[in-house]
C-alpha positions as CSV (number, residue, x, y, z in Angstrom):
1,W,-6.1,-12.1,-31.2
2,S,-9.5,-10.6,-32.2
3,G,-11.6,-13.4,-30.6
4,W,-9.4,-13.6,-27.4
5,N,-11.3,-12.4,-24.3
6,E,-9.2,-12.5,-21.1
7,E,-10.8,-12.0,-17.8
8,S,-9.1,-8.6,-17.2
9,A,-10.9,-8.0,-13.9
10,S,-8.5,-8.7,-11.0
11,A,-10.0,-9.9,-7.7
12,F,-9.5,-7.5,-4.9
13,V,-9.3,-9.1,-1.5
14,C,-10.1,-7.4,1.8
15,L,-7.1,-6.8,4.1
16,F,-9.0,-8.3,6.9
17,C,-11.5,-10.9,5.9
18,D,-12.0,-13.1,2.9
19,E,-14.4,-10.7,1.0
20,T,-13.5,-10.4,-2.7
21,T,-14.7,-7.8,-5.1
22,V,-14.0,-7.1,-8.8
23,A,-14.0,-3.4,-8.3
24,V,-11.3,-1.6,-6.0
25,T,-14.0,1.0,-4.9
26,E,-16.3,-1.7,-3.8
27,L,-13.5,-3.1,-1.7
28,L,-12.5,0.2,-0.1
29,E,-16.1,0.7,0.8
30,H,-16.3,-2.8,2.2
31,M,-13.4,-2.1,4.3
32,K,-14.7,1.2,5.5
33,E,-18.2,-0.1,6.4
34,T,-17.3,-3.5,7.8
35,H,-13.9,-2.9,9.4
36,S,-13.8,0.8,10.0
37,F,-10.7,1.1,7.8
38,D,-10.5,4.1,5.4
39,L,-7.4,3.7,3.3
40,H,-7.8,7.0,1.6
41,E,-8.5,8.8,5.0
42,L,-5.4,7.2,6.5
43,S,-3.2,8.1,3.5
44,T,-4.4,11.6,3.6
45,K,-3.9,12.0,7.4
46,L,-0.4,10.3,7.3
47,Q,0.5,12.1,3.9
48,L,1.6,8.6,2.5
49,N,3.2,8.4,-0.9
50,F,2.7,5.5,-3.2
51,Y,5.5,3.4,-1.7
52,Q,4.3,4.0,2.0
53,K,0.8,2.7,1.0
54,V,2.4,-0.5,-0.4
55,K,4.2,-0.9,2.7
56,I,1.0,-0.3,4.9
57,I,-0.9,-2.8,2.9
58,N,1.7,-5.5,3.1
59,F,2.2,-4.7,6.8
60,I,-1.5,-5.1,7.5
61,R,-1.9,-8.3,5.4
62,K,1.1,-9.8,7.3
63,Q,-0.2,-8.9,10.6
64,V,-3.7,-10.3,9.8
65,Y,-2.1,-13.4,8.5
66,L,-0.2,-13.8,11.7
67,N,-3.5,-13.1,13.7
68,I,-2.1,-9.9,15.3
69,C,-4.1,-6.8,16.0
70,Y,-1.7,-4.1,14.8
71,G,-3.7,-1.4,16.7
72,C,-2.9,-3.1,20.1
73,Q,-0.4,-5.9,19.4
74,Q,-2.6,-8.6,20.8
75,T,-2.1,-12.0,19.3
76,F,-5.0,-14.3,18.6
77,N,-5.5,-18.1,17.9
78,G,-7.3,-17.5,14.7
79,K,-8.5,-15.1,12.1
80,E,-12.1,-15.3,13.6
81,E,-11.0,-14.2,16.9
82,L,-9.0,-11.2,15.5
83,L,-12.0,-10.1,13.4
84,A,-14.3,-10.3,16.5
85,H,-11.6,-8.2,18.4
86,L,-11.6,-5.7,15.4
87,N,-15.4,-5.5,15.4
88,E,-15.4,-5.0,19.3
89,F,-12.7,-2.2,18.9
90,P,-13.2,-0.6,15.6
91,T,-10.6,2.2,16.2
92,H,-7.9,-0.5,16.2
93,S,-8.0,-0.8,12.5
94,Q,-7.1,2.9,12.0
95,N,-4.3,2.9,14.8
96,L,-1.1,2.1,13.1
97,P,1.9,1.6,15.1
98,D,4.9,4.3,14.6
99,A,6.2,4.5,11.1
100,E,9.5,2.6,12.0
101,V,7.4,-0.5,12.4
102,W,5.7,-0.7,9.1
103,D,7.8,1.7,7.0
104,Q,10.5,-0.9,6.2
105,E,11.9,-2.4,3.0
106,I,10.7,-5.8,3.9
107,Y,7.0,-4.6,3.4
108,F,7.8,-4.0,-0.4
109,V,7.5,-7.7,-0.8
110,P,3.8,-8.6,-1.0
111,T,2.4,-11.1,1.5
112,Y,0.7,-13.0,-1.3
113,E,1.2,-13.1,-5.1
114,D,-1.1,-11.0,-7.5
115,D,-2.4,-8.6,-4.8
116,G,-4.9,-6.6,-6.8
117,L,-5.0,-3.9,-4.4
118,L,-1.4,-3.1,-4.9
119,C,-1.8,-2.8,-8.4
120,C,-4.3,0.0,-8.3
121,L,-2.9,2.3,-5.7
122,E,-2.4,6.0,-6.7
123,D,-0.2,8.8,-5.3
124,D,-2.6,11.4,-4.0
125,V,-0.9,14.3,-5.4
126,D,-3.9,15.0,-7.8
127,D,-7.2,13.4,-6.6
128,D,-9.1,15.0,-9.4
129,T,-7.6,12.9,-12.1
130,A,-7.4,9.8,-10.1
131,D,-11.1,9.7,-9.3
132,G,-11.9,7.6,-12.5
133,A,-11.3,10.2,-15.3
134,A,-11.7,7.1,-17.7
135,G,-15.1,6.3,-16.0
136,D,-14.2,3.0,-14.5
137,N,-13.7,1.7,-11.1
138,T,-9.9,1.5,-11.2
139,L,-7.4,3.9,-9.8
140,V,-4.3,5.2,-11.6
141,A,-1.0,3.9,-10.4
142,A,1.5,6.8,-10.4
143,V,5.1,5.5,-9.8
144,I,7.6,8.1,-8.7
145,T,11.1,7.8,-7.3
146,E,11.5,8.2,-3.5
147,D,13.6,11.1,-2.1
148,I,16.7,9.4,-1.4
149,P,19.7,11.4,-0.5
150,I,22.8,10.8,-2.5
151,L,25.8,10.5,0.0
152,D,29.5,10.3,-0.9
153,T,29.3,11.7,-4.4
154,I,32.2,13.1,-6.4
155,L,32.1,16.7,-7.2
156,L,33.3,17.3,-10.7
157,T,34.0,20.8,-10.2
158,D,37.5,19.9,-9.0
159,K,39.7,20.6,-12.0
160,K,42.5,18.2,-10.9
161,L,40.1,15.5,-10.3
162,C,38.6,15.9,-13.7
163,Q,42.0,15.9,-15.3
164,D,42.8,12.7,-13.6
165,L,39.6,10.9,-14.5
166,L,40.2,11.9,-18.2
167,K,43.7,10.3,-18.1
168,T,42.4,6.9,-17.2
C-alpha cells in the first residue's frame, strides 16, 4: 500500500455551468462571481441545516438539468439559454421558491452520482471550526439527525401495560 497514490481530489462541478474545480472554495467563489449564487449567504439567510443544503443543491441541479430557471419558473430550450437568462437576471439565482417546493425527500437523491459538492457540506453551527482548521480547502461534513417528532409512542409509565408486556 505504501506506493499507492490515489487521486484523492474530487472534482467539484458548478451548479449552473460546466466549470469544474479541485477545491470546493474555488467552486463556491466561481458560483458567487459568475452566477451571483452564494451558497453560504443563502444557507445563513435561510438558516439551513445540512440536510436542507443537500436538498437545495439537488433541487438546483435538477432544475438546471431541466433548463428551468427556479427563480422565475421559466423553461428554456437549452442550458445556454438558461445561463444567458441567469446572467441577464442575476437575482434569480438567489430567489429560491418556497420551501415546500425544494424541501422534499425526493431531493435527498443526487441528480448525478459522485457529486463532490454534496460530500463537503457543513452544518453552519460553528463556522470557526469549519473554515479549514486542517489548513486545506475542504469543508467538514457534520451529520446530525433531523428533528422528527415521534408520534404514537407507548408510555411505559402505565403499570398495567408494563406488566402485560412482561408476560409476553
